[in-house]
C-alpha distance (Angstrom), angle and dihedral (degrees) to the residues before:
residue distance angle dihedral
M1 . . .
T2 3.80 . .
R3 3.79 114.3 .
P4 3.84 117.1 -129.0
S5 3.79 88.7 -129.5
A6 3.81 89.6 60.7
V7 3.80 90.4 55.0
L8 3.80 89.8 49.1
D9 3.79 89.7 49.9
A10 3.81 89.1 50.4
A11 3.79 91.4 49.8
A12 3.80 89.9 48.4
V13 3.82 93.5 55.7
S14 3.83 94.7 35.4
G15 3.77 120.3 123.8
A16 3.80 90.4 -145.6
P17 3.85 102.3 93.5
T18 3.82 93.2 82.1
A19 3.80 92.1 50.0
A20 3.81 89.5 44.8
L21 3.80 90.1 53.9
L22 3.81 91.1 50.1
L23 3.81 89.7 48.4
A24 3.79 91.4 51.1
V25 3.80 92.0 49.5
A26 3.81 96.3 44.0
G27 3.80 95.2 42.2
S28 3.79 95.0 46.0
A29 3.80 91.0 46.4
L30 3.81 91.6 53.4
V31 3.81 90.4 48.3
L32 3.79 98.9 43.9
M33 3.81 96.7 41.1
E34 3.81 92.6 55.9
D35 3.81 111.9 118.2
P36 3.84 110.1 -129.3
A37 3.81 91.4 -153.1
T38 3.81 92.9 63.1
S39 3.80 102.6 20.5
R40 3.80 120.4 128.5
W41 3.80 93.3 -158.6
L42 3.79 113.2 27.2
G43 3.78 114.0 106.1
A44 3.82 97.8 19.8
A45 3.80 119.4 82.0
P46 3.84 96.6 -151.3
D47 3.80 91.3 51.7
T48 3.80 90.4 46.1
G49 3.80 88.9 54.5
L50 3.81 90.5 50.4
F51 3.80 90.4 52.0
L52 3.80 91.9 48.8
S53 3.80 92.7 50.3
V54 3.81 88.6 58.0
L55 3.81 94.8 42.1
S56 3.81 92.3 48.7
F57 3.80 94.0 55.2
A58 3.80 103.7 30.4
V59 3.82 97.9 41.4
G60 3.80 105.8 14.5
G61 3.79 91.4 41.2
C62 3.81 91.5 60.1
L63 3.80 92.3 55.6
F64 3.81 92.0 42.4
A65 3.82 87.6 52.4
V66 3.81 92.8 51.4
V67 3.81 92.7 53.5
G68 3.82 92.5 42.5
Y69 3.79 92.7 50.9
L70 3.81 94.7 48.7
T71 3.80 91.8 46.1
G72 3.81 92.5 48.8
S73 3.78 90.5 48.9
R74 3.80 90.6 50.7
W75 3.81 92.0 49.4
S76 3.77 91.9 51.3
R77 3.81 95.2 50.0
D78 3.84 88.8 48.9
R79 3.78 95.5 -163.0
G80 3.78 101.9 164.9
Y81 3.77 93.9 -50.1
A82 3.82 107.6 -163.0
L83 3.80 95.7 -120.8
R84 3.77 98.6 47.1
R85 3.80 94.4 92.2
S86 3.80 99.1 43.0
V87 3.83 94.9 36.4
P88 3.81 106.7 33.4
S89 3.82 99.8 169.2
P90 3.84 114.7 91.2
V91 3.79 89.5 -139.7
R92 3.78 91.5 54.5
V93 3.79 91.8 43.7
V94 3.80 89.4 56.6
V95 3.80 94.4 44.1
V96 3.80 98.2 42.9
S97 3.78 97.1 41.7
G98 3.80 91.9 43.0
V99 3.79 91.3 51.4
G100 3.79 88.8 48.6
D101 3.81 90.5 56.8
L102 3.79 93.7 42.9
V103 3.80 92.5 51.8
W104 3.79 86.4 68.4
L105 3.79 98.8 37.0
V106 3.82 101.3 41.7
G107 3.80 91.3 41.0
T108 3.80 90.8 54.1
L109 3.79 92.8 45.7
L110 3.80 89.5 51.4
L111 3.80 88.1 53.2
V112 3.80 90.6 53.4
H113 3.82 89.5 50.3
A114 3.81 90.3 51.1
V115 3.82 91.2 51.2
A116 3.82 91.3 49.6
Y117 3.81 94.8 48.4
G118 3.80 90.8 43.4
R119 3.79 93.0 54.3
S120 3.79 91.3 43.9
V121 3.82 91.4 52.6
V122 3.81 91.3 48.5
L123 3.81 88.0 54.6
G124 3.79 94.4 51.8
A125 3.80 109.8 -76.4
S126 3.75 119.4 145.0
S127 3.81 120.6 -128.7
P128 3.82 112.3 -38.4
L129 3.81 91.7 -143.1
P130 3.85 95.1 99.6
A131 3.81 88.9 59.3
W132 3.82 95.2 59.0
P133 3.85 94.5 106.5
L134 3.80 89.6 58.5
S135 3.80 92.0 51.3
L136 3.80 91.0 47.1
L137 3.80 89.2 51.0
G138 3.81 90.9 51.4
L139 3.81 93.0 51.1
V140 3.81 94.4 47.1
A141 3.82 92.8 44.5
A142 3.81 91.1 53.0
T143 3.81 90.2 47.9
S144 3.80 90.2 53.8
C145 3.81 88.2 56.7
Y146 3.81 88.8 56.5
A147 3.81 93.1 50.1
V148 3.81 96.7 46.7
A149 3.81 91.6 46.0
A150 3.81 90.4 50.7
V151 3.81 89.6 57.7
V152 3.79 90.9 50.4
G153 3.79 90.6 47.5
A154 3.80 92.3 50.6
A155 3.80 89.9 49.5
L156 3.80 97.4 47.8
R157 3.83 95.7 37.0
T158 3.80 93.4 -161.9
P159 3.80 126.1 104.3
F160 3.79 91.0 -142.6
G161 3.79 91.4 72.9
V162 3.79 88.4 72.6
A163 3.81 87.4 86.3
L164 3.80 88.0 67.8
V165 3.80 96.1 44.5
A166 3.81 100.5 42.9
P167 3.84 97.9 71.9
A168 3.82 94.8 37.1
P169 3.85 98.2 99.2
Y170 3.79 92.2 48.1
A171 3.80 90.0 46.4
A172 3.81 87.9 52.1
T173 3.81 89.8 56.9
L174 3.81 89.3 56.7
L175 3.79 91.2 46.4
A176 3.81 90.1 49.4
G177 3.79 89.2 57.5
E178 3.79 90.0 55.6
V179 3.80 91.0 47.0
A180 3.81 90.5 50.9
L181 3.81 89.4 57.1
S182 3.79 93.2 47.6
S183 3.76 129.1 82.7
R184 3.82 90.7 -90.2
P185 3.83 106.1 55.9
E186 3.82 90.1 151.8
L187 3.82 87.0 76.6
Q188 3.80 92.8 59.2
Q189 3.81 96.5 93.7
L190 3.80 91.6 44.8
V191 3.80 89.6 59.4
A192 3.81 94.9 43.4
P193 3.84 113.2 11.1
F194 3.78 102.2 -146.5
V195 3.80 134.2 97.9
D196 3.80 115.3 -119.0
Q197 3.79 105.0 176.0
T198 3.78 139.4 128.5
W199 3.78 111.3 -128.6
F200 3.79 129.2 -160.2
P201 3.82 115.8 -118.2
N202 3.81 89.7 -101.2
L203 3.82 92.9 63.9
V204 3.81 129.7 84.3
P205 3.84 131.2 173.8
D206 3.79 115.5 -70.5
P207 3.83 107.9 -142.0
L208 3.82 98.4 -154.0
P209 3.85 101.3 62.8
L210 3.80 90.8 36.8
L211 3.79 91.0 52.9
A212 3.81 89.1 48.2
L213 3.81 89.5 55.5
A214 3.81 90.2 46.1
A215 3.82 88.6 50.9
Y216 3.81 88.8 53.4
C217 3.83 89.3 54.2
A218 3.81 90.7 47.3
A219 3.82 90.2 50.6
V220 3.82 90.4 50.9
T221 3.81 88.7 50.2
A222 3.81 92.0 50.4
A223 3.80 92.6 46.1
A224 3.81 90.5 50.4
G225 3.80 90.0 48.2
V226 3.80 92.5 52.7
G227 3.79 90.6 45.5
L228 3.78 89.5 51.7
V229 3.81 92.5 51.4
V230 3.82 90.7 49.5
L231 3.80 91.2 49.1
L232 3.79 92.8 48.7
G233 3.79 90.4 46.2
V234 3.80 90.9 55.7
R235 3.77 93.3 45.1
L236 3.82 96.8 44.1
H237 3.82 95.7 37.3
V238 3.79 95.3 -123.4
P239 3.83 130.8 132.2
R240 3.80 114.7 -69.4
P241 3.83 132.0 -153.9
R242 3.77 117.9 -86.4
T243 3.78 118.0 -96.9
A244 3.81 91.9 -112.2
T245 3.80 90.3 53.8
A246 3.80 91.3 51.4
L247 3.81 92.2 49.5
V248 3.82 95.4 54.5
P249 3.84 96.7 73.9
L250 3.80 90.6 42.6
A251 3.79 89.2 55.0
A252 3.80 88.8 48.2
V253 3.80 89.9 53.9
L254 3.81 91.6 52.6
V255 3.80 93.9 45.9
T256 3.81 95.7 47.5
A257 3.82 91.6 43.1
G258 3.80 88.9 54.1
I259 3.80 91.5 49.8
V260 3.81 92.1 50.1
A261 3.80 94.5 46.1
S262 3.81 95.6 44.5
G263 3.81 92.7 49.9
W264 3.80 96.5 48.0
S265 3.81 121.8 127.2
P266 3.84 132.5 149.2
N267 3.81 91.7 -93.3
G268 3.78 96.8 18.0
F269 3.79 94.2 129.8
A270 3.81 92.9 59.0
R271 3.79 137.2 67.7
T272 3.79 133.1 -166.2
D273 3.79 114.7 -78.5
R274 3.80 108.6 -102.7
S275 3.80 93.9 -161.9
G276 3.81 90.4 88.6
A277 3.78 127.3 -153.0
V278 3.79 129.9 -32.9
C279 3.81 113.0 -159.3
S280 3.77 138.8 -173.3
P281 3.85 116.0 -101.5
D282 3.81 91.6 -99.9
G283 3.81 92.4 46.3
R284 3.81 93.4 -124.2
V285 3.82 94.1 120.3
C286 3.82 128.6 38.8
V287 3.79 132.1 178.1
W288 3.78 134.3 174.5
G289 3.78 116.3 -85.9
S290 3.80 91.7 -115.2
S291 3.83 88.5 56.6
R292 3.79 96.4 47.3
T293 3.81 91.1 124.5
V294 3.83 91.0 69.2
L295 3.81 93.1 52.9
P296 3.86 96.3 90.2
V297 3.82 91.0 52.8
V298 3.80 93.6 49.8
V299 3.82 91.3 45.0
A300 3.81 91.3 51.7
A301 3.81 90.6 50.8
E302 3.81 92.4 48.7
R303 3.80 93.1 50.5
R304 3.78 92.2 51.7
V305 3.81 93.2 48.6
R306 3.79 91.6 44.6
A307 3.79 91.5 52.9
A308 3.82 91.2 54.3
V309 3.80 92.5 46.7
E310 3.81 92.7 49.9
R311 3.82 91.9 47.6
A312 3.79 86.8 59.0
G313 3.81 89.6 57.3
T314 3.80 94.9 -110.5
P315 3.82 124.2 124.3
A316 3.81 113.0 -108.5
D317 3.78 95.8 -139.3
L318 3.79 102.3 149.6
R319 3.79 122.3 107.7
F320 3.79 125.0 -158.3
A321 3.81 132.1 -145.1
Q322 3.78 141.2 162.6
Y323 3.78 120.0 -98.5
G324 3.80 111.9 -67.3
L325 3.80 95.7 25.9
A326 3.80 98.6 73.4
D327 3.80 115.6 105.8
D328 3.78 130.2 -149.9
D329 3.79 99.3 -107.5
G330 3.80 92.4 103.9
T331 3.80 94.5 -120.4
T332 3.84 100.0 83.1
V333 3.79 117.1 82.6
V334 3.82 126.3 -164.4
V335 3.80 114.5 -118.9
E336 3.78 117.5 -160.0
T337 3.80 114.7 -143.9
A338 3.79 134.4 -178.2
P339 3.83 117.7 -118.6
A340 3.81 93.0 -104.9
H341 3.79 141.7 2.7
V342 3.77 91.7 31.6
D343 3.78 110.7 -154.5
E344 3.80 107.2 -124.4
A345 3.80 90.9 -160.3
D346 3.82 90.4 56.6
V347 3.80 90.9 49.5
R348 3.81 90.2 50.1
R349 3.80 90.4 51.8
Q350 3.81 90.7 53.1
M351 3.81 90.7 50.5
V352 3.80 92.1 46.7
A353 3.81 89.8 51.3
A354 3.82 90.1 51.2
Y355 3.83 92.7 53.4
A356 3.81 92.4 44.1
Q357 3.80 91.9 52.0
R358 3.81 91.1 47.5
W359 3.81 92.8 51.2
A360 3.81 94.1 44.2
A361 3.83 95.1 46.7
P362 3.86 95.5 91.9
C363 3.81 89.6 55.9
T364 3.81 95.8 57.2
G365 3.79 109.2 133.7
T366 3.82 95.0 13.3
A367 3.77 129.3 112.0
D368 3.81 89.9 -96.9
D369 3.80 92.9 53.6
V370 3.81 94.7 89.3
T371 3.80 98.2 60.6
L372 3.79 107.0 11.5
L373 3.81 97.5 83.1
A374 3.81 91.7 49.8
D375 3.83 91.6 46.5
L376 3.81 92.5 49.0
H377 3.79 92.1 47.5
A378 3.80 94.2 48.3
A379 3.82 93.7 44.4
L380 3.81 95.0 48.6
L381 3.80 91.9 44.8
R382 3.81 89.8 54.3
A383 3.77 89.8 47.3
V384 3.81 89.8 53.7
E385 3.79 98.8 41.1
E386 3.81 100.7 35.4
G387 3.78 102.8 22.6
T388 3.83 93.4 -123.4
S389 3.81 120.8 125.7
D390 3.80 99.6 174.4
D391 3.82 95.9 121.8
L392 3.81 97.7 31.0
G393 3.79 93.9 77.2
P394 3.84 95.9 57.8
A395 3.83 91.6 47.0
L396 3.81 90.9 50.7
R397 3.80 91.7 49.6
R398 3.81 89.5 53.1
A399 3.81 89.5 52.2
R400 3.82 92.7 48.7
A401 3.79 90.9 50.2
C402 3.81 93.2 62.6
C-alpha cells in the first residue's frame, strides 16, 4: 500500500506546479472575462457544467498532457529519479508520481470549476449540484490526457516531443466537430470526451450517460497506465504485468466506448427537468423550476404589455411560458430566455409579437395582410415602450374588419 508521505514527496518534486499556475490563470480568465449579457452559460448551472466540460478537456487537457508527457519521459530515462529508492516498483513509481502530479493539476482544475459555479450562482443560477456529472466528466477527461501523454513521453524519451503532445486535446476538439458533422456523430464524444450542446430550459444533465462517458475516460486512463507500466518494465528490465491483467482495461475501453456510442442522441446527455413549473400568482407566466430566478423579469414584462393591451380596449388573454411548459389551448405562448440576465425589453418584444400575430391572424390572405402585422407590432410596441396608443386603435379596427 502506498504511504501518504510518498505521495507528498512526489508532489514536492513534481513538475506540475507551473502548469497548475497556468491552468489557474487561463481558466479563471476565461470564467471572469465572460460577458453576462451574451453568455451561453452564466446564470444556469447545467450550462455552466457544459462549459466546464469543454474547458476541462480542451484547455485543461493540454496542460495535463504537457505534465504527463514530461513525467513519462523522465520515468523512461530513469536518471536518478527521486522516487526510485523509496518506491522501487515500477507500478508504484507510476502510481505515486502520477498522483503527485494530479494533486496539483486536479486541485487547480477543481478551483477553476468552483470559480465558474460561484460566478454563475451570483448571476442567478440555481444550485450547481445537478451539474456534478459534467464536472466529474471534465476532471476524468483531463486526467486521461495526462495518462495517454505519459505513455507517449515514455515511448519517445525526449522532452522535445512535448510540442506534439501539448496541442493534441485542443486539436481533438476540432476533430470532434468534424466527426459530429459526418455520418458517424456517435463517435464525437469518443474523440473528445466533453459535451458541447445547447439545452432548452426544460433540460438538465442526465447522470447515467454522463457517468458512462466518464467511465470511458477512466478506462482509457487505466489502459494507458497499464501500457506505461509494461513499457517501463521492458525498458528497465523489471517484472511486467501479466497479459490478462493488461487486457482487462483494454476490454473496459471497448465496452464503455460501445455503451457511449450506442446511447448517443443529439440531447442524449440530458433529461427533462423534474422540478416542474413555477408560475406567477395569477398564472399568466410560468418558467421551469431551475429558471425561477428569471420569473420576476418575465412577470414584469407581461404586466407592462398587458397594461398597454388593456388600454387599447382589447382583452389580454395570452399566457406565457418557457419551452416545454406551453399547452395546446392556443392561449399559451413560448417565451425564449437567456440563461441569465434576461433582457426584459427582449421579452416584451416577444410578447408584443405574439399579440400582433394573434390580432392579425383573421386578415391572413386579405389585402391588409401585407402591412397589418407590421403596423400592429409597431403600434403595440410603441404603446408598451412609450405609453402612447394613438395609432394602435386604427390598426386594431383594421384587424377587426377582416
